[in-house]
Every structure is written in structure tokens, then in C-alpha cells.
N, C-alpha and C positions, 0 to 999 in steps of 0.2 A: 718621795715626797721631801720636798723644802720644809724646814721648820722653821720657827724665827724664835732666839735664843736669848732671854735675856738674863745679865750677867749680871751682880752688884761688883764694887768695888771692893770698899773698904772692907776685912771682914773676909773676903771670897776670894776676891782675887788676888788680895794682899793682906798683915796682919795689921790691927787696927792699928794705930798711931795718928790718926788725924791731931791735926795738920799736916803734917809730915806724912809720906809714904812709906807705911811697912814695907816688910821683907814678901817678895814674892810666896806663895804657896805652892808645897811641893807640887810637883806633877800638874800643878796648873797649867803654863802656859803648853804641854804638852798637849793636854785634853781641848784646851780651847783652838788651837791646831787641828787636830783631829776632826773638830766638828767645823771649823771653814772648810776643812780638805772637804767633808763630807757636802760642802754645798748650802749651808744652812746659813742664816744671816743671822749675827752678832749683833745686839744693841747692849753696851754699857748702863745698868742703869746704878746713880749715884746720886747723895746727895751735894756731891761738889756742885757748886752751881755758877753762874752769873751772880749771884744774889752776892758772892763777898769780891765784886770786882773782877770778876774772872782768875783770880789767881792760882786759886785751888785745883780749876776745873783745867787750867790750861797746863798746868802742872802735872797733872794725871794723863792731859792726850801726848804731852813731850815722853812720859816714861811709858806710858802703851808703844808708842810706836819707839822708843830708844831699847825696849826689851821685845819687839816681836810680837807681841802680843795683837792678835790681830780681831779687828769687830767695823763694824759697819756705819755706825750708830751712836750716839752717848744722846742719851734720853729723848731719842726722836723717833719715830715711828716709824719704820720701812717701809707701811704699805700704807698709802695714801686715800682709804679709805677711813680712816684712822685719824687721820691728821689731825685734826682740829680739836683734839681733845685731850686734857697733860695729861691722861694715863696712858703706857703703851700697852702696845698690843703686843704678845707675845704666845708662842706653843708652851715651851716652858721657862720657868725662872729659876735659876741657881741663886741663890742668897742665902749668908749664914744665919738669919733670923728666921728665914723659914722653918715650920711647924716639923718636918721633919728631917731638916738638915742636921749634918752629924758635928759634935763640939770634941775639936775644933774640926774645919771644912776638910774633908777629905776629900783630894779630885780622884785619887785613885776607886772611892766607892760612889763618886760623879760617874766617871768614866762607865760604870759597871752599871749603873741603872739607867744611864743614856741607850745603852748597848741592851739592858733586857725592855726598854722603850722602841728600839728599832731606829734608834733615830744613829747609833754610830756601827 
């Protein structure tokens, strides 16, 4: 069964360095690709927004594309029945600020947890 995975950008995919883009977290790209290859939808969930005239959001999009990090949407729902709401719908959230996240974010552990949940 396909899941919707929401993934934070700053602090989760890359190190915190806002407004710059930090260094990519080790093993992140590999796990993101495993998620996509398993048929899941990926939403990048970020505070980078159009409010800053789109500069930081556009830089992030370009970085994701240049680094071949897969995603289906950014700050948008991928299911139409949840579309009118500002909160995105997801089955799993990967975010450095979540209660059970390791510090620093460890994508090897994230992969292991996704296997335990039957996502990968």
C-alpha cells in the first residue's frame, strides 16, 4: 500500500543553515530514493515559503532537483480530499523536531524504522 511521507527540509534533509542551504544529511538521498522506489508519495514540508518573495523556496527547489532528491509536492497536499486545508495530510512525518527523532537526524535509523512499519 502506498503511503504519503512528509519530510522536513532544514535540519532533516540538510543541516540547519537558514537562509543558506546546509550540507545534506548522510544517507538521506539513498533513503529518499528507497521511499520513492517503493511507490510512496513524498511531500517536502518546509517553513521556506512564498512569504520571503519565493527566494528561499525557489533555492530549495533548485537544490532538491540538482541533488536528485525525489519529491511529489512541496507544502501541498497530494490527495484532493484534503486540498482546501493549510495542514498537509501525511501517513508518516520525518522531521528533526519530532518527539522521537534522534539528534542529530540519522537516516540509517529512519530507514530501519520505515522497514519496521512495513513502508520499505
